[in-house]
C-alpha positions as CSV (number, residue, x, y, z in Angstrom):
1,X,7.0,1.5,-23.5
2,X,3.4,2.4,-24.2
3,X,0.8,2.9,-21.4
4,X,-2.9,2.9,-21.9
5,X,-5.7,3.5,-19.4
6,X,-9.2,2.2,-20.1
7,X,-12.5,1.9,-18.3
8,X,-13.6,-1.5,-16.9
9,X,-16.3,-3.1,-19.0
10,X,-17.7,-6.6,-19.2
11,X,-15.2,-7.2,-22.0
12,X,-12.1,-5.9,-20.1
13,X,-13.3,-7.7,-16.9
14,X,-11.5,-10.8,-18.2
15,X,-8.2,-9.0,-18.0
16,X,-8.3,-8.7,-14.2
17,X,-5.8,-11.1,-12.5
18,X,-7.6,-14.4,-12.1
19,X,-7.9,-14.3,-8.3
20,X,-9.4,-10.8,-8.5
21,X,-11.7,-11.9,-11.3
22,X,-13.2,-14.5,-9.0
23,X,-13.2,-12.4,-5.9
24,X,-16.5,-10.9,-4.5
25,X,-15.0,-9.6,-1.2
26,X,-16.3,-6.1,-1.8
27,X,-19.2,-6.7,-4.1
28,X,-21.2,-8.8,-1.6
29,X,-21.8,-8.7,2.2
30,X,-19.8,-11.2,4.2
31,X,-22.5,-13.9,4.4
32,X,-23.4,-13.6,0.7
33,X,-19.8,-13.7,-0.3
34,X,-19.2,-16.9,1.7
35,X,-22.3,-18.4,0.1
36,X,-21.1,-17.5,-3.4
37,X,-17.7,-19.0,-2.8
38,X,-19.2,-22.2,-1.4
39,X,-21.4,-22.5,-4.5
40,X,-18.2,-22.6,-6.5
41,X,-18.6,-19.8,-9.1
42,X,-18.1,-16.3,-7.5
43,X,-17.0,-15.1,-10.9
44,X,-20.7,-15.0,-12.0
45,X,-21.6,-12.8,-9.0
46,X,-18.7,-10.5,-9.9
47,X,-19.9,-10.2,-13.5
48,X,-23.4,-9.5,-12.3
49,X,-22.2,-6.8,-9.9
50,X,-20.1,-5.1,-12.6
51,X,-23.0,-5.3,-15.1
52,X,-25.5,-3.8,-12.6
53,X,-23.2,-1.0,-11.5
54,X,-22.3,-0.1,-15.1
55,X,-26.0,0.1,-16.0
56,X,-27.2,2.0,-13.0
57,X,-24.2,4.2,-12.1
58,X,-21.6,4.0,-14.8
59,X,-17.9,3.2,-15.0
60,X,-16.7,1.5,-11.8
61,X,-13.1,0.6,-12.7
62,X,-9.9,1.4,-14.6
63,X,-7.3,-0.9,-16.1
64,X,-3.9,0.1,-17.2
65,X,-2.0,-1.7,-20.0
66,X,1.7,-1.6,-20.7
67,X,2.7,-2.6,-24.2
68,X,-0.7,-4.3,-24.5
69,X,-0.3,-6.4,-21.3
70,X,-2.7,-5.9,-18.4
71,X,-0.5,-4.3,-15.7
72,X,-2.9,-3.1,-13.0
73,X,-6.5,-2.1,-12.1
74,X,-8.6,0.0,-9.7
75,X,-12.2,-0.4,-8.8
76,X,-14.6,2.1,-7.3
77,X,-18.3,2.8,-6.7
78,X,-20.7,4.7,-4.4
79,X,-20.6,3.0,-0.9
80,X,-24.3,2.0,-1.4
81,X,-23.1,-0.4,-4.1
82,X,-20.4,-1.9,-1.8
83,X,-22.0,-4.0,1.0
84,X,-18.6,-4.8,2.5
85,X,-17.9,-1.2,3.2
86,X,-20.2,-1.2,6.3
87,X,-18.2,-4.1,7.9
88,X,-15.2,-1.9,8.6
89,X,-14.6,-0.4,12.0
90,X,-13.9,3.0,10.4
91,X,-17.0,3.1,8.3
92,X,-19.1,4.8,7.0
93,X,-17.7,6.4,4.0
94,X,-18.5,10.2,3.7
95,X,-21.6,11.1,1.9
96,X,-19.8,13.2,-0.7
97,X,-17.2,10.5,-1.6
98,X,-17.0,7.5,-3.8
99,X,-15.3,4.4,-2.4
100,X,-12.1,3.2,-4.0
101,X,-12.4,-0.5,-3.0
102,X,-9.1,-1.8,-4.2
103,X,-6.1,-1.0,-6.5
104,X,-3.5,-3.4,-7.7
105,X,-0.4,-3.3,-9.9
106,X,1.1,-6.5,-11.2
107,X,4.5,-7.1,-9.5
108,X,6.4,-7.1,-12.8
109,X,5.2,-3.5,-13.4
110,X,5.5,-2.2,-9.9
111,X,7.5,1.0,-9.2
112,X,6.7,2.6,-12.6
113,X,4.1,5.1,-11.4
114,X,1.1,3.0,-12.6
115,X,-0.6,3.3,-9.2
116,X,-0.7,7.0,-9.4
117,X,-1.8,6.8,-13.0
118,X,-4.8,4.6,-12.0
119,X,-5.8,7.0,-9.2
120,X,-5.6,10.0,-11.6
121,X,-7.8,8.2,-14.1
122,X,-10.4,7.5,-11.3
123,X,-10.2,11.1,-10.2
124,X,-10.9,12.5,-13.7
125,X,-13.9,10.1,-14.1
126,X,-15.4,11.0,-10.8
127,X,-14.9,14.7,-11.2
128,X,-16.9,14.7,-14.4
129,X,-19.8,13.2,-12.3
130,X,-19.6,16.0,-9.7
131,X,-18.1,13.8,-6.9
132,X,-15.8,15.7,-4.6
133,X,-13.6,13.1,-3.1
134,X,-12.4,9.5,-3.1
135,X,-12.2,7.5,0.2
136,X,-10.7,4.1,0.8
137,X,-10.1,1.6,3.6
138,X,-6.4,0.8,3.8
139,X,-4.7,-2.1,5.4
140,X,-2.0,-0.9,7.8
141,X,-0.6,-4.4,8.3
142,X,-0.8,-5.6,4.7
143,X,0.7,-9.0,4.1
144,X,1.1,-9.9,7.8
145,X,-0.2,-13.1,9.3
146,X,-3.9,-13.2,10.0
147,X,-4.8,-11.1,6.9
148,X,-8.5,-11.8,6.9
149,X,-9.0,-9.8,3.7
150,X,-6.6,-12.0,1.8
151,X,-5.1,-9.0,0.0
152,X,-8.4,-7.5,-1.1
153,X,-7.8,-4.4,0.9
154,X,-4.9,-2.4,-0.5
155,X,-2.0,-1.3,1.7
156,X,-2.6,2.0,3.6
157,X,0.9,3.0,2.5
158,X,-0.1,2.8,-1.1
159,X,-3.0,5.3,-0.6
160,X,-0.8,7.6,1.4
161,X,1.9,7.5,-1.4
162,X,-0.6,8.7,-4.0
163,X,-2.0,11.6,-2.0
164,X,-4.6,10.3,0.4
165,X,-4.9,11.6,3.9
166,X,-6.1,9.7,6.9
167,X,-9.5,10.9,8.1
168,X,-10.2,8.2,10.7
169,X,-7.3,6.3,12.4
170,X,-7.3,2.6,13.2
171,X,-4.6,0.2,14.0
172,X,-5.5,-2.0,11.1
173,X,-8.0,-0.4,8.7
174,X,-7.7,3.4,8.7
175,X,-10.1,5.3,6.4
176,X,-8.3,7.6,4.0
177,X,-9.5,10.4,1.7
178,X,-8.3,12.2,-1.4
179,X,-9.9,15.5,-2.4
180,X,-10.3,15.3,-6.2
181,X,-9.0,18.8,-6.6
182,X,-5.7,17.6,-5.1
183,X,-5.6,14.5,-7.4
184,X,-6.1,16.5,-10.6
185,X,-3.5,19.2,-9.5
186,X,-0.7,16.7,-10.1
187,X,-0.8,17.2,-13.8
188,X,-1.1,20.9,-13.4
189,X,2.0,21.0,-11.1
190,X,4.1,19.2,-13.7
191,X,2.9,21.6,-16.4
192,X,3.7,24.6,-14.2
193,X,7.2,23.3,-13.5
194,X,7.9,22.7,-17.2
195,X,6.6,26.2,-18.0
196,X,8.8,27.7,-15.3
197,X,11.8,25.8,-16.6
198,X,11.3,27.0,-20.2
199,X,10.5,30.5,-19.1
200,X,8.7,32.6,-21.6
201,X,10.2,30.7,-24.6
202,X,7.6,29.5,-27.0
203,X,7.9,26.0,-28.6
204,X,8.7,27.7,-32.0
205,X,11.5,29.7,-30.5
206,X,13.1,26.5,-29.2
207,X,13.1,25.0,-32.6
208,X,14.4,27.8,-34.7
209,X,16.0,31.3,-34.2
210,X,13.8,34.3,-34.4
211,X,14.5,36.2,-37.6
212,X,14.8,40.0,-37.3
213,X,12.0,41.9,-39.0
214,X,12.9,43.1,-42.5
215,X,13.1,46.9,-42.6
216,X,11.3,48.4,-45.5
217,X,11.8,51.9,-46.9
218,X,9.5,53.9,-49.0
219,X,10.5,56.6,-51.4
220,X,8.5,59.6,-52.3
221,X,8.7,61.2,-55.7
């Protein structure tokens, strides 16, 4: 099974699940989002938002493919690019953080570590830009009746499971934070454990025995 992580572009935008491709919950303020939906083509607004964000700020999403099939995605941006972020009771997002608006793994691929893979990809990208943390609004009652966000806000439990910590409590929409140093340490932890397991043995010594040095003698005449 091959896994591939790529950045969101206007080309890969079409690989988002159709409901998400047409959703502007995060990209517009509540009034503008309702207006776009009433007009009948919110997908155009979504494309315009992605285009502007790519042009002005850079990569704003990651997609993961499994055997060539789109299996999940995550989207992120500075809070200034996300009007909906100010509508949450636990806003605002910290000044040193980017906002991870949503993350989703297709049900058929759930449970395979793709959620963590997406967050690691986001973390690597943001670290290169000098951003210190990722924050997100989680839904503590995801899937329950009366879900006004319609699934656009990822479960708080998901963020907690991939290393986020709650920085502002709320019964429905807590704000969570992941220090990028923590996110990038996952790979280092795995490498350290492997090194500890193998001890001081080099890869070459695992593949073939070490031959004793040949003793040479010299004669004097």
